[in-house]
Backbone as CSV, one residue per row, in Angstrom:
resi,resn,N_x,N_y,N_z,CA_x,CA_y,CA_z,C_x,C_y,C_z
1,UNK,30.642,9.076,43.634,31.708,9.118,43.415,32.828,9.324,44.416
2,UNK,32.426,10.166,45.203,33.233,10.364,46.487,33.666,8.775,47.053
3,UNK,32.531,7.908,47.019,32.800,6.681,47.730,34.021,5.950,46.743
4,UNK,33.770,6.144,45.347,34.601,5.506,44.379,36.090,6.117,44.505
5,UNK,36.184,7.020,44.664,37.653,7.884,44.974,38.141,7.323,46.147
6,UNK,37.445,7.258,47.130,37.916,6.947,48.687,38.154,5.175,48.837
7,UNK,37.716,4.663,47.869,37.893,3.084,47.882,39.007,2.572,46.605
8,UNK,38.376,2.536,45.415,38.912,1.706,44.000,39.846,2.702,43.781
9,UNK,39.916,4.174,44.139,41.020,4.777,43.408,41.949,4.616,44.616
10,UNK,41.669,4.869,45.979,42.845,4.885,46.803,43.825,3.646,46.520
11,UNK,43.323,2.488,46.631,43.798,1.416,46.777,45.132,1.126,45.604
12,UNK,45.207,1.409,44.421,46.083,1.376,43.460,47.333,2.466,43.914
13,UNK,46.927,3.663,44.195,47.575,5.011,44.646,48.319,4.409,45.960
14,UNK,47.914,3.462,46.911,48.754,3.033,48.115,49.867,2.125,47.305
15,UNK,49.213,1.282,46.432,50.261,0.197,46.169,51.537,1.015,45.466
16,UNK,51.433,1.924,44.639,52.426,2.673,43.941,53.024,3.662,44.719
17,UNK,52.707,3.977,46.136,53.429,4.766,47.088,53.158,6.171,46.627
18,UNK,51.360,6.581,45.827,51.331,7.767,45.439,50.070,8.237,46.516
19,UNK,49.895,7.664,47.244,48.780,7.911,48.215,48.470,9.236,48.616
20,UNK,49.765,9.815,49.172,49.666,11.025,50.007,49.323,12.126,49.112
21,UNK,50.186,12.066,47.840,50.368,13.093,46.670,48.867,12.923,46.166
22,UNK,48.137,11.881,45.631,46.948,11.751,45.121,45.684,12.371,46.174
23,UNK,45.984,11.710,47.619,44.835,11.842,48.329,44.782,13.594,48.104
24,UNK,45.652,14.542,48.182,45.653,16.005,48.338,44.687,16.403,47.326
25,UNK,44.658,15.967,46.368,43.885,16.113,45.086,42.357,15.924,45.146
26,UNK,41.604,16.852,45.045,40.048,17.266,45.260,39.594,16.040,44.221
27,UNK,38.177,15.554,44.455,37.701,14.763,43.937,37.068,15.451,42.644
28,UNK,36.660,16.912,42.570,36.596,17.548,41.388,37.474,17.379,40.264
29,UNK,38.553,17.601,40.837,39.890,17.490,39.709,39.673,16.298,38.979
30,UNK,39.667,14.856,39.875,39.519,13.863,39.132,38.691,13.535,38.234
31,UNK,37.494,14.122,38.412,36.209,13.921,37.645,36.436,14.818,36.585
32,UNK,36.924,16.137,36.430,37.231,16.652,35.325,38.262,16.115,34.390
33,UNK,39.242,15.692,35.124,40.610,14.765,34.498,39.869,13.465,33.535
34,UNK,39.180,12.805,34.267,38.764,11.930,33.817,37.855,12.167,32.504
35,UNK,36.827,13.029,32.803,36.035,13.328,31.644,36.927,13.789,30.776
36,UNK,37.728,14.561,30.904,38.464,15.023,29.439,38.931,13.734,28.624
37,UNK,39.692,12.768,29.665,40.352,11.667,28.795,39.236,10.772,28.106
38,UNK,38.209,10.779,28.676,36.905,9.880,27.998,36.406,10.574,26.884
39,UNK,36.347,11.875,26.857,36.138,12.702,25.850,37.145,12.661,24.354
40,UNK,38.347,12.780,24.711,39.299,12.385,24.026,39.600,11.114,23.358
41,UNK,38.262,10.091,24.091,38.562,8.728,23.578,39.909,7.929,23.719
42,UNK,40.701,8.370,24.852,42.038,8.017,24.897,41.653,6.807,26.122
43,UNK,42.746,5.579,25.922,42.450,4.542,26.653,44.006,4.278,27.125
44,UNK,44.065,3.682,28.333,45.233,3.297,29.292,45.137,3.152,30.458
45,UNK,46.379,2.622,31.089,46.109,2.133,32.538,45.543,3.321,33.408
46,UNK,45.661,4.599,32.966,45.158,5.813,34.016,43.757,5.488,34.123
47,UNK,43.252,5.583,32.742,41.658,5.738,32.927,41.128,4.127,33.648
48,UNK,41.926,3.185,33.076,41.433,1.700,33.539,41.455,1.772,35.200
49,UNK,42.405,2.112,35.702,42.869,2.115,37.249,42.193,3.292,37.917
50,UNK,42.280,4.322,37.660,41.769,5.808,38.520,40.671,6.380,38.083
51,UNK,39.847,6.043,36.881,38.721,6.786,36.447,37.804,5.699,36.582
52,UNK,36.190,6.247,37.113,35.237,5.354,37.168,34.518,4.586,35.815
53,UNK,34.158,3.512,35.973,33.600,2.825,34.905,32.535,2.396,35.140
54,UNK,31.463,2.647,34.812,29.977,1.690,35.185,30.089,0.434,34.709
55,UNK,30.640,0.084,33.574,30.555,-1.202,33.219,31.614,-2.244,33.828
56,UNK,32.146,-1.736,34.693,33.449,-2.083,35.170,33.075,-3.473,35.743
57,UNK,31.929,-3.627,36.719,31.236,-4.960,37.018,30.206,-5.512,36.607
58,UNK,30.338,-5.232,35.092,29.399,-6.080,34.132,27.891,-6.144,34.638
59,UNK,27.197,-5.318,34.691,26.012,-4.822,35.210,24.954,-5.689,34.202
60,UNK,25.101,-5.712,33.186,24.200,-6.394,32.116,24.163,-7.952,31.961
61,UNK,25.408,-8.441,32.802,25.208,-10.064,32.692,23.916,-10.705,33.018
62,UNK,23.600,-10.170,34.429,22.475,-10.959,35.173,21.017,-10.327,34.830
63,UNK,21.001,-9.297,33.809,19.920,-8.418,33.657,19.221,-9.296,32.600
64,UNK,17.560,-9.269,32.682,16.891,-9.862,31.889,16.588,-9.154,30.583
65,UNK,16.414,-9.970,29.154,16.329,-9.882,28.244,17.540,-9.090,27.552
66,UNK,18.644,-9.258,28.009,19.816,-8.730,27.515,21.089,-9.644,26.868
67,UNK,21.643,-9.244,26.133,22.596,-10.026,25.471,23.894,-10.123,26.410
68,UNK,24.590,-10.957,26.949,25.377,-11.146,27.954,26.773,-10.344,27.735
69,UNK,27.222,-9.890,28.701,28.641,-9.096,28.472,28.366,-8.210,27.529
70,UNK,27.811,-7.290,27.624,27.573,-6.164,26.247,27.279,-4.753,27.014
71,UNK,27.894,-4.564,27.710,27.689,-3.218,28.759,28.416,-1.930,27.734
72,UNK,27.545,-0.939,27.660,28.080,0.294,26.970,28.065,1.349,27.697
73,UNK,29.303,2.222,27.968,29.160,3.485,28.575,28.583,4.332,27.709
74,UNK,27.545,4.945,28.550,26.699,5.834,27.931,26.870,7.353,28.761
75,UNK,27.214,8.619,27.894,26.957,10.035,28.044,28.876,9.889,28.557
76,UNK,29.299,10.418,29.544,30.563,10.263,29.939,31.303,9.632,30.934
77,UNK,30.189,8.530,31.353,30.639,7.380,32.415,31.052,7.787,33.475
78,UNK,30.939,8.758,33.996,31.605,9.578,35.322,30.597,8.848,36.430
79,UNK,29.224,8.263,36.100,28.438,7.873,37.460,28.055,6.561,37.223
80,UNK,27.497,5.753,37.832,27.116,4.553,37.789,25.685,4.039,37.538
81,UNK,25.193,5.204,36.692,23.936,5.129,36.129,24.312,5.163,34.381
82,UNK,25.506,5.549,34.236,25.918,5.996,32.714,26.044,4.852,32.087
83,UNK,25.277,3.984,31.796,25.750,2.640,31.060,24.099,2.371,30.442
84,UNK,24.508,1.455,29.685,23.400,1.186,28.590,23.789,-0.332,28.226
85,UNK,23.019,-1.386,28.445,22.752,-2.487,27.905,22.678,-3.101,26.521
86,UNK,22.865,-3.662,25.818,22.284,-4.226,24.552,21.154,-5.022,24.702
87,UNK,19.946,-5.048,24.542,18.789,-5.751,24.495,18.643,-6.714,23.470
88,UNK,17.821,-7.864,23.309,17.235,-8.845,22.767,16.631,-8.409,21.718
89,UNK,16.254,-8.648,20.244,15.536,-8.124,19.315,14.071,-7.643,19.824
90,UNK,13.709,-8.346,20.331,12.278,-7.919,21.289,12.202,-6.975,22.035
91,UNK,13.181,-6.759,22.438,13.345,-5.783,23.585,14.289,-4.176,23.525
92,UNK,14.090,-3.128,24.411,14.473,-2.126,24.204,14.992,-1.611,25.167
93,UNK,15.977,-0.770,25.375,16.886,-0.289,26.565,16.052,0.928,27.245
94,UNK,15.522,1.023,28.478,14.846,1.886,29.324,15.873,2.595,30.221
95,UNK,16.228,4.169,29.895,17.061,4.726,30.468,16.471,4.998,32.219
96,UNK,15.222,4.981,32.232,14.612,5.413,33.465,14.509,4.055,34.248
97,UNK,14.427,3.021,33.822,14.268,1.847,34.757,15.706,1.392,34.682
98,UNK,16.620,1.357,34.027,17.908,1.082,33.708,17.766,-0.606,33.538
99,UNK,16.834,-1.037,32.426,16.665,-2.469,32.340,16.142,-2.290,30.805
100,UNK,16.057,-3.506,29.982,15.756,-4.303,29.069,14.144,-4.565,29.205
101,UNK,13.362,-3.878,28.432,11.872,-4.101,28.605,11.379,-4.551,27.337
102,UNK,10.397,-5.572,27.081,9.944,-5.836,25.955,9.135,-4.961,25.151
103,UNK,9.614,-4.661,24.068,8.997,-3.425,23.206,7.538,-3.302,22.992
104,UNK,7.164,-2.558,23.514,5.726,-2.271,23.558,5.448,-0.739,22.506
105,UNK,4.915,-0.824,21.159,4.764,0.351,20.818,3.648,1.211,21.241
106,UNK,2.799,0.854,22.194,1.726,1.354,22.603,2.279,2.476,23.598
107,UNK,3.214,1.975,24.501,3.728,2.680,25.609,5.095,3.262,25.386
108,UNK,5.638,2.683,24.668,7.336,3.271,24.219,6.956,4.133,23.096
109,UNK,8.295,4.980,22.831,8.252,6.120,21.510,9.643,5.646,21.029
110,UNK,9.382,5.981,19.768,10.598,5.406,18.863,11.492,6.339,18.794
111,UNK,12.443,6.245,20.104,13.699,7.172,19.985,13.280,8.679,20.190
112,UNK,11.990,8.831,20.373,11.434,10.505,20.694,11.374,10.728,19.222
113,UNK,10.872,10.131,18.434,10.838,11.150,16.965,9.258,10.720,16.546
114,UNK,8.820,9.746,17.147,7.148,9.225,16.923,6.416,9.468,18.212
115,UNK,5.077,10.002,18.133,4.715,9.708,19.373,4.239,8.261,19.767
116,UNK,3.888,8.051,21.106,3.512,6.693,21.413,2.312,6.162,20.935
117,UNK,1.942,4.591,20.795,0.631,4.383,20.006,-0.503,4.771,20.899
118,UNK,-0.540,5.051,22.368,-1.579,5.443,23.052,-1.797,6.967,22.656
119,UNK,-0.829,7.676,22.185,-1.190,8.964,21.710,-1.716,8.835,20.345
120,UNK,-1.256,8.265,19.438,-1.697,8.306,18.341,-2.926,7.686,18.145
121,UNK,-3.194,6.458,18.950,-4.637,6.119,18.839,-5.663,6.907,19.735
122,UNK,-5.109,7.846,20.424,-5.952,8.711,21.004,-6.738,7.955,22.154
123,UNK,-5.978,7.528,23.051,-6.482,6.535,24.137,-7.256,7.430,25.202
124,UNK,-6.874,8.778,25.353,-7.100,9.667,26.406,-8.896,10.013,25.948
125,UNK,-9.075,9.721,24.716,-10.419,10.373,24.039,-11.336,9.004,23.805
126,UNK,-10.872,7.752,24.075,-11.412,6.489,24.371,-11.018,5.563,23.428
127,UNK,-10.018,5.935,22.419,-9.392,4.722,21.500,-8.668,3.500,22.215
128,UNK,-8.575,2.845,21.588,-7.236,1.826,22.352,-6.365,1.258,21.249
129,UNK,-5.437,0.955,22.163,-3.989,0.818,21.139,-3.876,-0.657,21.466
130,UNK,-3.336,-1.462,20.278,-3.217,-2.798,20.607,-1.866,-3.170,19.648
131,UNK,-0.992,-3.443,20.782,0.508,-3.494,20.313,0.694,-5.034,19.670
132,UNK,1.786,-5.024,18.673,2.092,-6.428,18.304,3.581,-6.271,19.111
133,UNK,3.411,-7.530,20.618,4.939,-7.178,21.257,5.865,-7.656,20.681
134,UNK,6.823,-6.998,20.992,8.346,-6.936,20.556,8.711,-6.578,18.977
135,UNK,7.793,-5.849,18.551,7.795,-5.357,17.249,7.535,-3.703,17.260
136,UNK,7.612,-2.913,16.180,7.489,-1.876,16.175,5.882,-1.340,15.626
137,UNK,5.027,-2.372,15.794,3.751,-2.274,14.964,2.802,-2.290,15.950
138,UNK,1.483,-1.604,16.014,0.217,-1.491,16.648,-1.004,-1.321,15.815
139,UNK,-2.130,-1.730,16.477,-3.236,-1.291,15.788,-4.044,-0.619,16.665
140,UNK,-4.841,0.396,15.888,-5.818,1.439,16.902,-7.500,0.947,16.798
141,UNK,-8.144,0.872,17.657,-9.256,0.734,17.299,-9.768,2.119,18.013
142,UNK,-10.581,2.714,16.812,-11.248,4.315,17.193,-12.586,3.963,17.718
143,UNK,-12.953,5.004,18.539,-14.161,4.917,18.973,-14.460,6.353,19.315
144,UNK,-15.791,6.781,19.333,-16.259,7.924,20.092,-16.493,8.812,18.831
145,UNK,-16.385,8.514,17.625,-16.554,9.654,16.461,-15.335,9.927,16.117
146,UNK,-14.182,9.263,16.653,-12.755,9.449,15.990,-12.578,8.456,14.558
147,UNK,-11.851,8.707,13.660,-11.709,7.958,12.406,-9.926,7.973,12.463
148,UNK,-9.463,7.350,11.475,-8.014,7.031,11.099,-7.831,8.167,10.310
149,UNK,-6.599,9.058,10.189,-6.474,10.061,9.446,-5.251,9.394,8.683
150,UNK,-5.591,9.204,7.069,-4.493,8.486,6.336,-3.443,9.376,5.755
151,UNK,-3.531,10.483,6.032,-2.619,11.526,5.497,-1.188,11.288,5.599
152,UNK,-0.766,10.737,6.634,0.951,10.716,6.721,1.350,9.155,6.792
153,UNK,2.201,8.763,5.905,2.505,7.395,5.655,4.102,7.075,6.291
154,UNK,4.455,6.055,6.600,5.475,5.830,7.017,6.208,4.463,6.749
155,UNK,7.074,4.299,6.471,7.726,2.531,5.997,7.960,1.994,6.946
156,UNK,7.351,0.556,7.112,7.871,-0.236,8.257,6.571,-0.229,8.920
157,UNK,5.549,0.419,9.078,4.293,0.535,9.985,3.043,-0.266,9.554
158,UNK,2.332,-0.575,10.146,1.049,-1.189,9.632,0.247,-0.688,8.326
159,UNK,0.191,-1.605,7.480,-0.418,-0.886,6.504,0.315,-0.107,5.451
160,UNK,1.769,0.052,5.782,2.111,1.104,5.172,2.148,2.656,5.609
161,UNK,1.562,2.736,6.548,1.282,4.001,7.386,1.130,3.927,9.047
162,UNK,1.089,5.002,9.636,0.757,4.886,11.045,-0.510,4.771,11.419
163,UNK,-0.948,3.999,12.181,-2.315,3.763,12.577,-2.551,5.007,13.574
164,UNK,-3.689,5.473,13.752,-4.198,6.494,14.341,-5.846,6.835,14.523
165,UNK,-5.926,7.392,15.466,-7.454,7.911,15.559,-7.535,9.519,15.560
166,UNK,-6.778,10.414,14.968,-6.600,11.445,14.968,-7.579,12.510,14.246
167,UNK,-8.619,11.840,13.353,-9.511,12.539,12.626,-10.831,12.794,13.201
168,UNK,-11.071,13.699,13.795,-12.618,13.780,14.203,-13.849,13.560,13.176
169,UNK,-14.821,12.869,13.055,-15.832,12.363,12.476,-16.993,13.653,12.422
170,UNK,-16.856,14.108,11.113,-17.671,15.139,10.482,-19.032,14.671,10.155
171,UNK,-20.326,14.715,10.522,-21.551,14.407,9.846,-21.554,14.718,8.236
172,UNK,-20.783,16.236,8.116,-20.910,16.910,6.626,-20.327,16.154,5.802
173,UNK,-19.079,15.327,6.225,-18.681,14.217,5.441,-19.505,13.335,4.406
174,UNK,-20.569,13.196,4.765,-21.373,12.274,4.199,-22.928,13.048,3.661
175,UNK,-22.469,14.006,3.818,-23.515,15.089,3.109,-22.997,16.118,2.312
176,UNK,-22.699,15.959,0.935,-22.094,16.939,0.300,-23.378,18.169,0.023
177,UNK,-23.188,19.234,0.316,-24.283,20.331,-0.433,-23.696,20.434,-1.741
178,UNK,-24.540,20.635,-2.543,-24.527,21.078,-4.090,-24.053,22.581,-4.090
179,UNK,-24.795,23.225,-3.335,-24.804,24.710,-3.095,-25.047,25.102,-1.521
180,UNK,-24.507,26.214,-1.144,-24.515,26.451,0.193,-23.283,25.785,1.075
181,UNK,-23.762,25.742,2.352,-22.864,25.477,3.334,-23.534,24.232,4.196
182,UNK,-22.495,23.206,4.684,-23.110,22.113,5.584,-22.839,22.670,7.017
183,UNK,-23.552,22.508,8.129,-23.836,22.561,9.222,-23.851,21.459,10.193
184,UNK,-23.220,21.129,11.285,-23.321,19.877,11.711,-23.487,20.371,13.409
185,UNK,-24.290,19.356,13.666,-24.547,19.562,15.274,-25.189,18.196,15.886
186,UNK,-24.853,17.564,17.030,-25.202,16.695,17.583,-25.409,15.335,17.127
187,UNK,-24.214,15.344,15.874,-24.045,14.380,15.217,-25.062,14.238,13.805
188,UNK,-25.841,15.426,13.612,-26.458,15.411,12.487,-25.978,16.624,11.645
189,UNK,-26.297,16.516,10.249,-26.149,17.480,9.401,-27.075,18.432,8.578
190,UNK,-27.145,19.491,8.338,-28.212,20.272,7.423,-27.436,20.680,6.376
191,UNK,-27.911,20.909,5.232,-27.194,21.974,4.101,-28.202,23.366,4.553
192,UNK,-27.379,24.320,4.436,-27.903,25.847,4.705,-27.822,26.358,3.136
193,UNK,-29.201,26.192,2.493,-29.309,26.960,1.032,-29.095,28.372,0.844
194,UNK,-28.413,28.899,-0.066,-28.926,30.370,-0.558,-30.294,30.636,-0.814
195,UNK,-30.943,31.732,-1.091,-31.854,32.061,-1.418,-32.239,31.374,-2.592
196,UNK,-31.665,31.530,-3.581,-31.673,30.879,-4.756,-31.932,29.340,-5.007
197,UNK,-31.744,28.457,-4.137,-32.084,26.979,-4.079,-32.521,26.638,-2.887
198,UNK,-32.689,25.460,-2.947,-33.590,24.744,-1.890,-33.426,22.895,-2.307
199,UNK,-34.152,22.206,-1.318,-33.949,20.692,-1.303,-32.620,20.571,-0.122
200,UNK,-32.702,18.964,-0.036,-32.010,18.691,1.376,-30.276,18.707,0.848
201,UNK,-29.843,18.666,-0.255,-28.555,18.942,-0.547,-28.706,20.155,-1.601
202,UNK,-29.969,21.155,-1.444,-29.746,22.643,-2.107,-29.298,22.056,-3.650
203,UNK,-29.800,21.143,-4.029,-29.588,20.614,-5.488,-30.867,21.282,-6.729
204,UNK,-32.108,22.024,-5.871,-32.822,22.539,-6.792,-32.626,24.236,-6.794
205,UNK,-33.016,24.679,-8.049,-32.809,26.146,-8.320,-34.122,26.685,-8.459
206,UNK,-34.418,27.671,-7.421,-35.569,28.186,-7.056,-35.750,29.002,-8.782
207,UNK,-37.098,29.439,-8.842,-37.283,30.305,-9.909,-37.347,31.818,-9.819
208,UNK,-36.833,32.676,-10.957,-36.557,33.930,-10.317,-37.172,34.824,-11.138
209,UNK,-38.161,35.755,-10.521,-38.967,36.694,-11.223,-38.405,37.837,-11.761
210,UNK,-38.877,38.117,-13.276,-38.379,38.937,-13.885,-39.111,40.328,-13.471
211,UNK,-38.599,41.615,-13.930,-39.178,42.817,-13.533,-40.634,43.120,-14.507
212,UNK,-41.382,43.446,-13.696,-42.772,44.001,-14.273,-42.431,44.589,-15.630
213,UNK,-43.379,44.126,-17.001,-43.557,44.875,-18.123,-44.043,46.085,-18.263
214,UNK,-44.134,46.718,-19.118,-44.752,47.934,-19.196,-46.153,47.671,-19.569
215,UNK,-47.383,48.373,-19.249,-48.774,48.225,-19.357,-49.165,48.327,-20.891
216,UNK,-49.900,47.318,-21.145,-50.241,47.063,-22.641,-51.164,48.336,-23.082
217,UNK,-51.716,48.117,-24.151,-52.675,49.258,-24.641,-54.009,48.510,-24.505
218,UNK,-54.755,49.544,-24.586,-56.237,48.859,-24.074,-56.851,47.936,-24.826
219,UNK,-57.778,47.243,-24.728,-58.340,46.192,-25.236,-59.791,46.008,-24.549
220,UNK,-60.865,46.251,-25.435,-61.210,47.012,-26.813,-60.560,48.246,-26.777
221,UNK,-60.799,48.645,-28.099,-60.624,49.917,-28.575,-61.895,51.045,-27.829
222,UNK,-62.714,50.684,-27.622,-64.133,51.090,-27.410,-65.046,50.761,-26.019
223,UNK,-65.667,51.369,-25.581,-66.093,50.871,-24.344,-65.456,50.653,-23.433
224,UNK,-65.905,49.887,-22.331,-64.911,49.401,-21.288,-63.768,48.705,-21.662
225,UNK,-62.598,49.252,-21.502,-61.359,48.483,-21.711,-60.913,48.144,-20.597
226,UNK,-59.674,47.424,-20.879,-58.705,46.938,-19.880,-57.204,47.026,-20.465
227,UNK,-56.431,47.121,-19.163,-54.714,46.883,-19.825,-54.200,46.121,-18.770
228,UNK,-53.011,45.698,-19.117,-52.290,44.613,-18.469,-50.776,44.610,-18.680
229,UNK,-50.182,44.105,-17.177,-49.054,43.916,-17.748,-48.214,42.317,-17.049
230,UNK,-47.527,42.078,-17.305,-47.095,40.526,-16.535,-45.483,40.458,-16.445
231,UNK,-45.032,39.777,-15.706,-43.880,39.239,-15.144,-43.640,37.761,-15.505
232,UNK,-42.394,37.646,-15.803,-41.990,35.847,-16.240,-41.243,35.335,-14.695
233,UNK,-41.295,33.916,-14.794,-40.909,33.261,-13.878,-39.965,32.423,-14.588
234,UNK,-38.585,32.663,-14.378,-37.408,31.912,-15.226,-36.962,30.409,-14.097
235,UNK,-37.238,29.479,-14.651,-36.697,28.046,-13.932,-35.667,27.508,-14.996
236,UNK,-34.511,27.293,-14.151,-33.613,26.296,-14.703,-33.380,25.044,-14.037
237,UNK,-33.793,23.878,-14.796,-33.448,22.667,-14.200,-32.592,21.818,-14.827
238,UNK,-31.862,20.889,-14.180,-31.086,20.254,-15.001,-31.657,18.539,-14.864
239,UNK,-32.250,17.885,-15.905,-32.378,16.810,-16.010,-31.696,15.364,-16.192
240,UNK,-31.735,14.497,-15.153,-30.583,13.202,-15.278,-29.219,13.540,-15.018
241,UNK,-29.258,14.845,-14.240,-27.693,15.317,-14.204,-27.220,15.625,-15.272
242,UNK,-27.759,15.442,-16.205,-26.941,15.871,-17.801,-26.886,17.728,-17.924
243,UNK,-26.400,17.997,-18.475,-26.099,19.494,-19.054,-27.349,20.002,-19.909
244,UNK,-28.541,19.684,-19.516,-29.660,20.116,-20.371,-30.638,21.107,-19.625
245,UNK,-30.335,22.201,-20.179,-31.265,23.142,-19.700,-32.248,23.859,-20.351
246,UNK,-33.511,24.482,-19.749,-34.412,24.828,-20.527,-35.224,25.991,-19.477
247,UNK,-35.751,26.567,-20.369,-36.697,27.822,-19.773,-38.105,27.423,-19.822
248,UNK,-38.618,27.473,-18.643,-40.123,27.355,-18.519,-40.784,28.744,-18.384
249,UNK,-41.647,29.271,-19.267,-41.907,30.535,-18.865,-43.262,30.355,-18.511
250,UNK,-43.762,31.174,-17.267,-45.016,31.315,-16.985,-45.629,32.535,-17.204
251,UNK,-46.697,32.646,-17.432,-47.741,33.733,-17.982,-48.287,34.121,-16.652
252,UNK,-47.799,35.152,-15.656,-48.355,35.341,-14.368,-49.163,36.540,-14.466
253,UNK,-50.055,36.917,-14.024,-50.643,37.884,-13.544,-50.688,38.673,-12.504
254,UNK,-49.710,39.193,-12.649,-49.116,39.713,-11.226,-50.054,40.829,-10.723
255,UNK,-50.879,41.370,-11.284,-51.987,42.628,-10.645,-53.246,42.255,-11.524
256,UNK,-54.063,42.617,-10.783,-55.351,42.205,-11.436,-55.491,43.385,-12.651
257,UNK,-56.505,42.920,-13.768,-56.643,44.147,-14.726,-56.849,45.555,-14.252
258,UNK,-56.794,46.300,-14.977,-56.730,47.569,-14.594,-58.284,48.024,-15.686
259,UNK,-59.194,48.588,-15.073,-60.518,48.718,-16.256,-60.481,50.720,-16.539
260,UNK,-61.257,50.873,-17.656,-60.906,52.257,-18.161,-62.317,52.512,-19.046
261,UNK,-62.890,53.489,-18.857,-64.124,53.578,-19.572,-63.742,54.678,-20.532
262,UNK,-63.998,54.408,-21.820,-63.587,54.935,-23.286,-64.234,56.230,-23.211
263,UNK,-63.713,57.107,-23.794,-65.005,58.147,-23.981,-65.109,58.406,-25.423
């Protein structure tokens, strides 16, 4: 800025006989004054002659992937980097490089609203992002146990949704436990069944023992006699996945017979 005011600004002031008076004004004043005029969207000879304009020398004309003579003042235009060129359809303006670069969705973000393709495809975890150069599209190749998460959709992206590798593969997804909980470890999954069930998917129900019944009367009535009691095992089964249940009763001698000698 100081160079600008000591050259570009001083020349017209000398021509108008105002050099001595304007030269005594500090650069900070002119910077604030021109910024105020710019913010008020004012136009005129004062701004054209005395205020900096990063587009004055047409920096976009010889720049690659730009449309000719299309420089646009960015921010308040007080510095030589405060400009933006209109890029061709397949390119986008990079403020860090001050150039139009071919649009690569894997490396660029859409005005900061979305993650880059490399982030969405989880490149740090081994995924791969394949851009459709010059468009807003990209494709992910997920690896190392990561899958595409189909939860979020956005118009204009591949297949109507943003491709990604944001869903961690869980072996339990392919092992639905009918009862109990699935536990995965080292790429494998097992079902932890409660005491009432068993089987690879806890699909079988264990029989439940009833309480012991009372002792029976002695048999026979005279001589050596014996008495017994029993418990039952109740089994509930589902046949061919239909809601058909039946009870299978087992007579189990839970204890050996007791013998008595009649008197």
